[in-house]
NUVO-472204 format. One record per residue (C-alpha): x, y, z; residue number from 1. Coordinates in steps of 0.2 Angstrom, whole numbers. Layout:
# residues N
@c1 X; c2 Y; c3 Z; setor NUM
...
//
This chain:
# residues 223
@c1 550; c2 90; c3 147; setor 1
@c1 559; c2 100; c3 161; setor 2
@c1 554; c2 117; c3 166; setor 3
@c1 564; c2 131; c3 174; setor 4
@c1 559; c2 127; c3 192; setor 5
@c1 564; c2 109; c3 190; setor 6
@c1 581; c2 114; c3 182; setor 7
@c1 584; c2 126; c3 197; setor 8
@c1 579; c2 112; c3 209; setor 9
@c1 591; c2 99; c3 202; setor 10
@c1 605; c2 111; c3 200; setor 11
@c1 603; c2 116; c3 218; setor 12
@c1 603; c2 97; c3 223; setor 13
@c1 619; c2 95; c3 214; setor 14
@c1 628; c2 109; c3 222; setor 15
@c1 625; c2 123; c3 208; setor 16
@c1 617; c2 137; c3 217; setor 17
@c1 609; c2 149; c3 204; setor 18
@c1 602; c2 166; c3 209; setor 19
@c1 586; c2 173; c3 203; setor 20
@c1 595; c2 184; c3 191; setor 21
@c1 605; c2 169; c3 184; setor 22
@c1 589; c2 159; c3 182; setor 23
@c1 581; c2 174; c3 173; setor 24
@c1 596; c2 174; c3 161; setor 25
@c1 594; c2 155; c3 158; setor 26
@c1 576; c2 158; c3 154; setor 27
@c1 580; c2 172; c3 142; setor 28
@c1 593; c2 161; c3 133; setor 29
@c1 581; c2 147; c3 132; setor 30
@c1 568; c2 157; c3 124; setor 31
@c1 580; c2 166; c3 112; setor 32
@c1 586; c2 148; c3 107; setor 33
@c1 569; c2 142; c3 103; setor 34
@c1 565; c2 158; c3 93; setor 35
@c1 581; c2 159; c3 82; setor 36
@c1 583; c2 140; c3 80; setor 37
@c1 568; c2 141; c3 68; setor 38
@c1 578; c2 152; c3 57; setor 39
@c1 596; c2 146; c3 59; setor 40
@c1 600; c2 128; c3 64; setor 41
@c1 609; c2 130; c3 81; setor 42
@c1 604; c2 114; c3 90; setor 43
@c1 595; c2 98; c3 84; setor 44
@c1 577; c2 100; c3 81; setor 45
@c1 573; c2 85; c3 91; setor 46
@c1 582; c2 93; c3 106; setor 47
@c1 570; c2 108; c3 106; setor 48
@c1 560; c2 102; c3 120; setor 49
@c1 575; c2 96; c3 130; setor 50
@c1 586; c2 112; c3 130; setor 51
@c1 586; c2 113; c3 149; setor 52
@c1 594; c2 95; c3 151; setor 53
@c1 603; c2 92; c3 135; setor 54
@c1 611; c2 109; c3 133; setor 55
@c1 611; c2 119; c3 149; setor 56
@c1 613; c2 105; c3 162; setor 57
@c1 625; c2 96; c3 150; setor 58
@c1 636; c2 111; c3 149; setor 59
@c1 635; c2 114; c3 168; setor 60
@c1 642; c2 97; c3 171; setor 61
@c1 659; c2 106; c3 169; setor 62
@c1 654; c2 118; c3 183; setor 63
@c1 647; c2 104; c3 194; setor 64
@c1 664; c2 95; c3 193; setor 65
@c1 674; c2 110; c3 200; setor 66
@c1 686; c2 110; c3 186; setor 67
@c1 689; c2 128; c3 183; setor 68
@c1 698; c2 139; c3 195; setor 69
@c1 692; c2 157; c3 200; setor 70
@c1 695; c2 170; c3 186; setor 71
@c1 701; c2 158; c3 174; setor 72
@c1 702; c2 162; c3 155; setor 73
@c1 693; c2 149; c3 145; setor 74
@c1 690; c2 146; c3 126; setor 75
@c1 675; c2 136; c3 120; setor 76
@c1 680; c2 130; c3 102; setor 77
@c1 666; c2 125; c3 90; setor 78
@c1 653; c2 132; c3 101; setor 79
@c1 639; c2 132; c3 89; setor 80
@c1 625; c2 141; c3 98; setor 81
@c1 636; c2 144; c3 113; setor 82
@c1 638; c2 127; c3 121; setor 83
@c1 646; c2 124; c3 134; setor 84
@c1 653; c2 141; c3 135; setor 85
@c1 637; c2 152; c3 138; setor 86
@c1 629; c2 141; c3 152; setor 87
@c1 646; c2 139; c3 160; setor 88
@c1 649; c2 158; c3 160; setor 89
@c1 631; c2 162; c3 167; setor 90
@c1 634; c2 150; c3 182; setor 91
@c1 652; c2 156; c3 184; setor 92
@c1 653; c2 175; c3 180; setor 93
@c1 670; c2 176; c3 187; setor 94
@c1 678; c2 167; c3 172; setor 95
@c1 682; c2 175; c3 155; setor 96
@c1 676; c2 164; c3 140; setor 97
@c1 681; c2 167; c3 122; setor 98
@c1 668; c2 158; c3 111; setor 99
@c1 674; c2 152; c3 94; setor 100
@c1 665; c2 145; c3 79; setor 101
@c1 669; c2 146; c3 60; setor 102
@c1 650; c2 149; c3 55; setor 103
@c1 647; c2 167; c3 54; setor 104
@c1 628; c2 167; c3 55; setor 105
@c1 629; c2 155; c3 71; setor 106
@c1 642; c2 166; c3 79; setor 107
@c1 632; c2 182; c3 76; setor 108
@c1 618; c2 174; c3 86; setor 109
@c1 630; c2 167; c3 99; setor 110
@c1 637; c2 184; c3 102; setor 111
@c1 620; c2 192; c3 104; setor 112
@c1 615; c2 178; c3 116; setor 113
@c1 631; c2 182; c3 126; setor 114
@c1 628; c2 200; c3 125; setor 115
@c1 610; c2 198; c3 132; setor 116
@c1 616; c2 189; c3 148; setor 117
@c1 621; c2 207; c3 153; setor 118
@c1 638; c2 200; c3 158; setor 119
@c1 655; c2 206; c3 152; setor 120
@c1 664; c2 190; c3 153; setor 121
@c1 662; c2 184; c3 135; setor 122
@c1 671; c2 187; c3 119; setor 123
@c1 665; c2 180; c3 102; setor 124
@c1 677; c2 176; c3 88; setor 125
@c1 673; c2 170; c3 70; setor 126
@c1 687; c2 158; c3 65; setor 127
@c1 691; c2 140; c3 60; setor 128
@c1 699; c2 130; c3 73; setor 129
@c1 713; c2 126; c3 61; setor 130
@c1 717; c2 145; c3 60; setor 131
@c1 714; c2 150; c3 78; setor 132
@c1 731; c2 145; c3 84; setor 133
@c1 739; c2 157; c3 71; setor 134
@c1 732; c2 172; c3 81; setor 135
@c1 748; c2 177; c3 90; setor 136
@c1 739; c2 188; c3 103; setor 137
@c1 729; c2 172; c3 109; setor 138
@c1 744; c2 160; c3 111; setor 139
@c1 747; c2 153; c3 128; setor 140
@c1 733; c2 164; c3 136; setor 141
@c1 720; c2 151; c3 141; setor 142
@c1 719; c2 141; c3 157; setor 143
@c1 706; c2 129; c3 149; setor 144
@c1 700; c2 125; c3 132; setor 145
@c1 682; c2 118; c3 132; setor 146
@c1 673; c2 109; c3 118; setor 147
@c1 657; c2 98; c3 116; setor 148
@c1 658; c2 84; c3 103; setor 149
@c1 666; c2 95; c3 89; setor 150
@c1 681; c2 84; c3 84; setor 151
@c1 692; c2 69; c3 89; setor 152
@c1 703; c2 73; c3 104; setor 153
@c1 719; c2 72; c3 94; setor 154
@c1 713; c2 84; c3 81; setor 155
@c1 707; c2 97; c3 94; setor 156
@c1 724; c2 97; c3 102; setor 157
@c1 733; c2 98; c3 86; setor 158
@c1 723; c2 114; c3 81; setor 159
@c1 723; c2 123; c3 98; setor 160
@c1 738; c2 117; c3 109; setor 161
@c1 748; c2 134; c3 106; setor 162
@c1 733; c2 143; c3 114; setor 163
@c1 734; c2 133; c3 131; setor 164
@c1 745; c2 139; c3 145; setor 165
@c1 759; c2 127; c3 151; setor 166
@c1 748; c2 121; c3 165; setor 167
@c1 732; c2 122; c3 156; setor 168
@c1 720; c2 108; c3 152; setor 169
@c1 706; c2 103; c3 140; setor 170
@c1 689; c2 100; c3 147; setor 171
@c1 679; c2 90; c3 134; setor 172
@c1 661; c2 84; c3 134; setor 173
@c1 659; c2 68; c3 125; setor 174
@c1 649; c2 52; c3 125; setor 175
@c1 650; c2 33; c3 121; setor 176
@c1 665; c2 22; c3 121; setor 177
@c1 680; c2 33; c3 119; setor 178
@c1 694; c2 20; c3 121; setor 179
@c1 700; c2 21; c3 103; setor 180
@c1 699; c2 40; c3 103; setor 181
@c1 709; c2 41; c3 119; setor 182
@c1 722; c2 29; c3 113; setor 183
@c1 724; c2 39; c3 97; setor 184
@c1 727; c2 55; c3 106; setor 185
@c1 740; c2 48; c3 118; setor 186
@c1 749; c2 40; c3 103; setor 187
@c1 749; c2 57; c3 94; setor 188
@c1 754; c2 67; c3 110; setor 189
@c1 766; c2 58; c3 121; setor 190
@c1 765; c2 65; c3 139; setor 191
@c1 746; c2 68; c3 137; setor 192
@c1 736; c2 63; c3 152; setor 193
@c1 717; c2 60; c3 150; setor 194
@c1 705; c2 58; c3 164; setor 195
@c1 688; c2 51; c3 160; setor 196
@c1 673; c2 56; c3 172; setor 197
@c1 656; c2 49; c3 169; setor 198
@c1 643; c2 62; c3 170; setor 199
@c1 630; c2 59; c3 184; setor 200
@c1 617; c2 71; c3 191; setor 201
@c1 606; c2 67; c3 206; setor 202
@c1 588; c2 67; c3 199; setor 203
@c1 592; c2 65; c3 180; setor 204
@c1 596; c2 48; c3 172; setor 205
@c1 598; c2 54; c3 154; setor 206
@c1 617; c2 57; c3 156; setor 207
@c1 621; c2 39; c3 162; setor 208
@c1 609; c2 32; c3 149; setor 209
@c1 618; c2 41; c3 135; setor 210
@c1 635; c2 37; c3 142; setor 211
@c1 640; c2 56; c3 143; setor 212
@c1 657; c2 59; c3 150; setor 213
@c1 669; c2 73; c3 154; setor 214
@c1 687; c2 71; c3 148; setor 215
@c1 701; c2 81; c3 156; setor 216
@c1 716; c2 81; c3 145; setor 217
@c1 733; c2 89; c3 151; setor 218
@c1 751; c2 88; c3 148; setor 219
@c1 765; c2 84; c3 160; setor 220
@c1 778; c2 98; c3 161; setor 221
@c1 790; c2 91; c3 149; setor 222
@c1 779; c2 87; c3 134; setor 223
//
């Protein structure tokens, strides 16, 4: 079981330098998750002792990989209790993150968690992924769409592609053998490029043992 000091030390060793204020925000989020998860199922009960690695650090793999440009606009679809969006936003307060999930009771808590960071870079939206692209004011407004194991790649793109800027990309947290899923997505969307990056953290073996990966999906200019 990881404690905040170990989390901070490992993040530091992997190039993510968190201030005391950011660590205090992570600790508050951790404690609120533990409290509210007893009432509303936000994360798996078996993960309750492993929030620092399996939820915070996993989400920060996106930050560690330097995939998001300064002041980017990002959307986290199917965010559940706020993953990966809230940890990414804590570590990168320069970027704007719209958190989206269809389950109202989860999103009310996620909106509260985001508000309690004290940062102004979050917006919470209650919507089904299938309906989100119909919101005209959001079309073509995101540099990156983030998601963690919420749907197959092809479904995710089908639901949200109108929201992405022309030069934007999907940054997806997934695990295991993704060959079939990647092939299906490329077949469904000619011109789709998918880069698969195994997640590795100095000082933590869990990500490699669980075959956790980052997928970066983007379109060439003519697709």
